[in-house]
N, C-alpha and C positions, 0 to 999 in steps of 0.2 A: 736391338739385340735379340737373337733367337733363343728359344727355350730348348734346353738340353735335359733329357731324362736319362739319368745314369742308373742302370739296373745292377744291383749287387745281390750277393747271397744274404749276408747279415749286416754288413757295414751300414751305419756307423756303430752298430752294437758289437760287443765282444772285444776281447783283447788280442786275439790271434786271428790268423787266417787271411784277413784282408787289410792288414795295417798298411800295406804298400799302396793302397788307393789314396790315402791321405795326402801325400806330397803332390799328387796330380791335380787336386782340386783347385789350387791357386791358379794354375794355368788355364783350366777350363773356365774359371770365373772371369778371366780377362776377355773371353769371346762370347760367353753364353750366360743366360739366366739359368741357374742350375737347380734341378730337383732330383733328389736321390730316391729311387724306388727300391725298397728293400723287402726281402721275403723272410726277415727275422721272425722267429716264433715269439709267442707271448713271453715264454720263459727267458729267451735271449734278450728281449726288450726290457726285462726287469733287471738285467745285469748292467755291466759297464757300458756307457754310451760316450763315444768320442765327441769332443767339442768341435762343432762345425761353425764356419763363418755365419754370421747372422742372416745373410741373404740367401742361404741354402735352405730349401724346404724339403720335407720328407713325406713320401707316400708309402703306406704299408700294404703289401699284398700277402695273401695266405697261400702257401704252396703245400700245406699238409692236408691231405684228403683222407676221409674214412673209406673203408672198403666199399660201403654202399655208394658213396659219391663217385668212387673210381668206376664202379660198375655202371652207374648212370651215365657218366661221361663216355665210357666205351660204347654203350648201347646207342647213344646219340650220334656217335662218330664212326661207327664200325664199318660204314660203307664208303668212307672217304678214299678216293683213288691214291692219294699221296701215302697213306698208311699202308695200303696193300702193295704199292710199288716198293716201299722200303723193306717190307717183309719178304717179298720175292727177291729183291736185290741181295738180301743177306744170305740167301740160299747158295750163293756162289761158293761158300765154304760151309759144309754141313756140320762142322765141329761146334759143339755146344749150341745147336740150333734152337732148342726150346728156350734156353737161357737168353739167347739173342732176341727171340721174339718177345719174351717177357720184358726185356729192357726197352725194346723199340716201342711196344704198346704203352709201357709205363711212362716213357719220355713223351710220347704223343699226348697222352692224357694230361700230364702236367702242363704241357704247352697250351692245350685247349683251355685248361683251368685259368692259366695266367691271361690268355687272350680274352676270355670273357670278363675278367676283372678289369682289364685295361679299358675294354669297351664300355663297361658299366660306369667307370669313373670318367669317361670322356677324354682320356689322355691323348688319344690319337685323332681327335676331331679337327684340330687346327694344324693340319699337316704342313701348310705353307710356312708356318712360323715355328715348327718344332723339329727336333732331331732326337733320335733314340740310339742309345749306346749301352750295350751289355758288356760288363767287365769280364764275364765268362761266356764262352760259346756253348751255352746250355739251352735248356728248354725255354728260357726267357727269350733268347734270340729267335727260336722257332715260333714262339707265340707272336712276336712282332712281325714275322714274315707272313703268318696267317693273315694279319691285318693289312700287310702290304699287298697281298693278293687282291684285297677288296679296294685298296686305294694305292695305286702305283706311285703316287706322289710322296708317300711316306719314305723317309730316309732312315735307314737302319744300319748301324755299324756295330762291330763286335771285336773284342780282344779274344785271343785264344792262347792258352798257356801250356799246361802239361797234362793234367788229369782230364781235361776236356779235349785233348788232341790225340794222345797215343792210345792205340787199341789195347796194349798190354796193361793199361791202367784200369780196365774194366774187368769184371768177373767173367763176362761173356766173350771178351775179345772183340767187341763191336762198339763203335761210336755212332749212335743213330743220326741220320739225316745230314751227315757232313757234306756229301756231294751237293745236296739241295741247297744247304746254307752257303756253301762256297760259291755257288753259281748265282745266288739270289741277293745276298747282302750287298749293300752299296759300298761296303768296305770291310775287309777282314784283316785284322792287325795281328801279326806274329811278333813274338818277343825275341826270336832268333831267326837267322837265315836257315839254319838246320831244320827248324820247325816248319818253315814255309815249304822247303823242298820235300819234307816228309808228307805234308798235306797234299801237295801236288801229285806226288808219286802214289800215295795211298788212296786218295779219295777222288782225284780228278783225272785219273788214268794218264798222268804225265802231261796233261794239257794246262799250262799256266794261265791263270785268269788275270784280267787287267785290274781287278779290284782287290788284289792281294798285296799287302804292304808289310814290310819289316819295320816295326817301330818298337825299339827296345825300351825296357823300363830303365831305371837308373837310380843313382844315389848322389846326394850333393857332394861338393868338394870338401875334403877334410884338411884342415890346416895343421892339426897336431901330428907330430912325428916323434914319439917317445924314443929315447936312446936306450940301448941294451946295457944293463948294468954288468960290470965286469964280474965274472964268476957265477953269474946267474944260470939257472937251468935253461935248456932248450924249451921254449914255451910253445906248446901246440894247442890250438883252439878249434873247437867244432861248435856248430850251432844248428840245431834241428830238433824237430819233434822226436821223441824216443818211441818210434813205431817200427814195425818190421821193414817198411819201405826204406827207412834211413840206415838200417844195418849198423847201428851204433856198436853193437856187440863185436863187430869186426875190428873196431878201434881197440877195444880191450884185448882181443886176441893178438893184434899186431904189437901192442905195447908189451904184452907178456913175452913176445919173442925177441924184443930188443936186447942188444948186448948189455950186460951189467956195467960196461964201461961208459955208457952214456947216461946222462941225467936229464930226464924229461919231466916237465910239468904239463899235465893235460887239463885244460879247462873246457867244460862243456856247458853251453847254454841251451836250455830246452827241457821239456818234460813230456811224459806220455805214458801210455798203457804198459810199455815194457820196462819202465824205470826200475821196478822191484827186481826184475830179472837181471838188469844191468848191474845193479848194486851187488847182487849175489855173485855175479860173474867177477866183479872187481874184487870182492872179498876172497874169492877162491883163487884168482890168478895174479892179482897185483899187490895184495896187501903185504906179502912177504918180500916184495922187491923194493929195497930201500932207495933205489935210483929212480923210481917212478912215483911222482906225486899226482894225485887226482883231486880235482875240484869240480863237483857237480853243482852248478848254480841253480838248476831247475828253471821254471819259467821266470823270466826277467823282462821288464818293460824295455821296449826298443831303445828309448833314450838312455837307459842305464847301460845297455850293451855298448852304445856309442861312446859313453863316458869311459867305459872300461878300455876301449881301444885308444881313447885320448890319453889315458894315464898309464897304460901298460904296453911294454914292448912285446910284440908277438912274432915269433920266428916263422910260424907256418900255420896256415888254415887248412884243415883236413875235412873232406866230405867223402863219405862212402855210400852215398845214396844209390839205389838201384834204378831210380827213374827221376827225372827232373825236367823242368821247363828251362828256365835260365835263372838259377837261384840268386835271390837278392842278397842272401847271406854271403855268397862269394863276391858279389859286386861290392858289398860294403868292405870286405877284407881287402880287395885290390885297390879300393879308393884310399886306403891307408898305406899302400905299398907293401902289403903282406904277400909273400910267396904262397902258392897253393899246391896242394896235392889233392886230386879229385878224380872220381870215376868218369869215364867217357860215356855219359848218358845224356840224352836230350841235347840241349844247347851248351853244355858245360865246356865243350872244346873251344867255344868262342871266347871263353874267359881265361883260357890258358894258352899263351903264346910266348914262350921264352921266359915265363915268370913262375915256373914250377914244374910239376911232374903230372902228366895225364896218365892215369891208370887205365887198364882195360875195364870194360863195363862190369865185369864180375871177377874182381881180383881176389887172390887168396890173402890170408892174414900175413903170410910170409912176404908177399910182394909189397904189401903196405908197410910192413916193418922195414923192409929193405929201403923203401923210398924215404921213410923218416930218417933212417941212418945216413942216407945219401945227403939229405939236407943238413943233418947234424954235422957231418964231416966236411961240408963244402967250404971252399976257401973264402976268405973275406971278399975277394974280388968277385967271385961267383955270386955270393949272397947279395952284393951291391947291385949286380946286373939283374938278378931276379926281382929285387925290390923296385928298381927303376922301371923294369918291364911291366910289373903289376900296375904301377901308377899310370904308365902310358896306356895300358889296356883300358883302364877306367876312363882316361881323358879322351880316348879315341871312340869308345863304344858305349860307355855307361855313365856319362855325365848327364845327370837328371835334367838340368836346366836346358841343355841342348836337345835332348831326346823328347822331353815333354812339349817343348816349343814346336818341334817338327811335327809331332803327333797332332797337337791341337790345330795347327795350321792346315793339315790335310783334312781333318774333320770339319773345320770351318769351310773349306772349299767344297766339300761334299754337301754340306748343309745349304750352301748358297747356289749350288748348281741347279740350273733350270731343268 
């Protein structure tokens, strides 16, 4: 059995961010001896650690550098052709040019730092019997490709999601070294077809590569199907961090515009820096509306959210995010047969096909409110169609067992390829 090194940001430490790595582990362990390589900080390692199978080992790398260390890395690598090529390539658009250069240089320095640590630990020495997989298409992937330049037998694959794909997710509007990584990795795995086409169009000048794959994430099958209680309110659920990217305030504004003739219960799972603002917004806009009930759950463990879906009938799942990859929160909702209202960003459109309402990428509160009312007043027959279509969407595209099996099989073939 070959060795697989899985590079993460902080997993298995911390409660949020990379929880969706956990279900994949059991499938990887069927084909590989698994080592997780994490860049969790010392503070993060002092916090919650997820329980791992006994046979999984952990390696810790440090990706935090002091200013002096960054300068040292830059001086040692300032004449590397690859760095200058990326800097010149970014000049195609002069917008935010200095910010782009800062991001490119910072990305390169971090990759060099990780490369040196991998080499010092000897992780890449037995390339015939090893495989390297980065869960994010970050500087970790670039670091491994630096090593691959020295040893072409090294097999490196990477997943790519949202923040590590879309230009608009960066301050500079630039994603460093994407063209190089797309052409050099043994496999680059996208979580939606939309994402793959964006990558080809944006970074490969429209030329599809043979090493690009669509391997979606997924969620397990759910058996529970709670019944709606007669006379109960229309139950609206959202699940996200409470940050500007997720635009939770739009939900508050939309509910404030809903007709007083409809009764809505809104449950939100998630917390974040904007929660105090959201609470104030609720106090000023919804507190006097007797037909709107609000339940802010804050951060809740994943298993508790699943238990909530097992025990409570949900009429609609709502997402107002301004940018996404392929949100697992919506995948979980459709696995329960819940209709969806969501913005058309990232790969969200692949989750909505006859099972809800796809909003434009930047909707108004009035448009969201209108969509909620459309679902509220929908006939029993229409609701039944939406709920069946949601479950079928999950079964066709987001069945975790099927998707992870397919992904691991492709990785296994790459690992064994001569």
